[in-house]
C-alpha positions in Angstrom: -50.8 -131.1 128.1 -47.8 -129.8 130.1 -44.6 -128.8 128.4 -41.4 -129.5 130.2 -37.9 -128.2 129.6 -34.7 -130.0 130.3 -31.0 -129.2 130.3 -28.4 -131.7 128.9 -25.2 -131.6 130.9 -23.4 -133.4 128.1 -24.0 -131.0 125.1 -25.5 -128.1 127.0 -28.7 -128.0 124.8 -32.1 -127.1 126.2 -34.8 -129.6 125.1 -38.6 -129.1 125.3 -40.9 -132.2 125.9 -44.7 -132.1 125.4 -46.5 -134.8 127.5 -50.0 -135.7 126.9 -50.9 -135.8 130.7 -49.1 -134.7 133.8 -49.6 -138.2 135.3 -48.0 -139.9 132.3 -44.6 -141.3 132.9 -42.0 -140.4 130.2 -38.3 -140.6 129.7 -36.9 -137.2 128.2 -34.3 -137.4 125.6 -31.9 -134.6 124.6 -32.8 -133.4 121.0 -29.2 -132.6 120.4 -27.2 -135.7 121.5 -29.9 -138.2 122.5 -28.7 -138.3 126.2 -31.3 -139.5 128.7 -29.6 -137.9 131.7 -31.2 -134.6 131.8 -32.0 -132.0 134.4 -35.4 -130.4 134.4 -35.3 -126.6 134.4 -37.8 -123.9 135.3 -39.7 -123.1 132.2 -40.2 -119.5 131.1 -43.8 -118.2 130.8 -45.7 -115.2 129.2 -48.2 -112.9 130.6 -50.5 -111.5 128.0 -52.6 -108.4 128.5 -55.4 -107.0 126.3 -55.0 -103.6 124.8 -57.8 -102.4 127.1 -56.0 -103.5 130.2 -52.8 -101.9 129.0 -54.8 -98.6 128.5 -56.4 -98.8 131.8 -53.2 -99.4 133.6 -51.5 -96.5 132.0 -54.2 -94.0 132.2 -55.7 -91.8 129.4 -53.3 -90.1 127.2 -53.7 -86.3 126.8 -54.9 -84.8 123.5 -51.9 -82.6 123.2 -48.9 -84.5 124.9 -46.1 -82.5 126.2 -42.4 -83.1 125.3 -42.1 -85.9 127.9 -45.1 -87.9 126.6 -43.0 -90.5 124.7 -40.5 -90.8 127.6 -43.2 -92.8 129.3 -42.9 -96.2 127.7 -46.7 -96.9 128.3 -47.6 -94.4 125.6 -45.5 -96.1 122.8 -47.9 -97.4 120.3 -51.1 -96.0 122.0 -52.2 -94.3 118.7 -51.7 -97.5 116.7 -53.6 -99.6 119.3 -56.5 -97.0 119.4 -56.8 -96.9 115.6 -57.1 -100.6 115.3 -59.6 -100.7 118.1 -61.6 -97.7 116.5 -61.7 -99.8 113.2 -62.9 -102.8 115.0 -59.9 -104.8 113.8 -57.5 -107.1 115.7 -53.9 -105.8 115.6 -51.5 -108.4 114.1 -49.4 -110.3 116.6 -46.2 -108.9 115.0 -47.2 -105.3 115.6 -48.2 -106.1 119.2 -44.9 -107.7 119.8 -43.0 -104.8 118.4 -44.9 -102.2 120.5 -44.5 -104.4 123.7 -40.8 -104.8 122.9 -40.5 -100.9 122.5 -42.3 -100.4 125.8 -39.6 -102.6 127.4 -36.8 -100.6 125.9 -36.0 -102.7 122.7 -36.2 -100.4 119.6 -37.3 -101.8 116.3 -34.4 -102.2 113.8 -35.7 -99.3 111.7 -35.4 -97.0 114.6 -32.1 -98.3 115.7 -30.7 -97.2 112.3 -32.1 -93.7 112.8 -30.7 -93.4 116.3 -27.1 -93.9 115.0 -27.7 -91.4 112.2 -25.9 -87.9 112.4 -28.2 -85.0 112.7 -26.6 -83.5 109.5 -27.1 -86.6 107.3 -29.0 -86.1 104.2 -32.0 -88.4 103.5 -33.2 -88.7 99.9 
């Protein structure tokens, strides 16, 4: 079942249409204004990797990492991923997403707050 995305030139909204078969004819409609004069757009896609693949691609972390260990984004979340794997548990998707976002440079909200804190701020 393919999913197609269309752009409405009238209202500027992107609409997603699920079609039962690629050979089925259909007339897409804008979900915002109902317009049928839509332009098909290139859809986004996702590439998912297993934790094992990520570890294989980034190599084995050292037992005593140096000061530059966490400057390599591949190492972010390695401990958490390993602990879930050691316990035979599947890591929740939300945690996987946060780790991947951090590897791509997007800090979680809780860390963004710490980043802006002054070094002499007191925490109680």
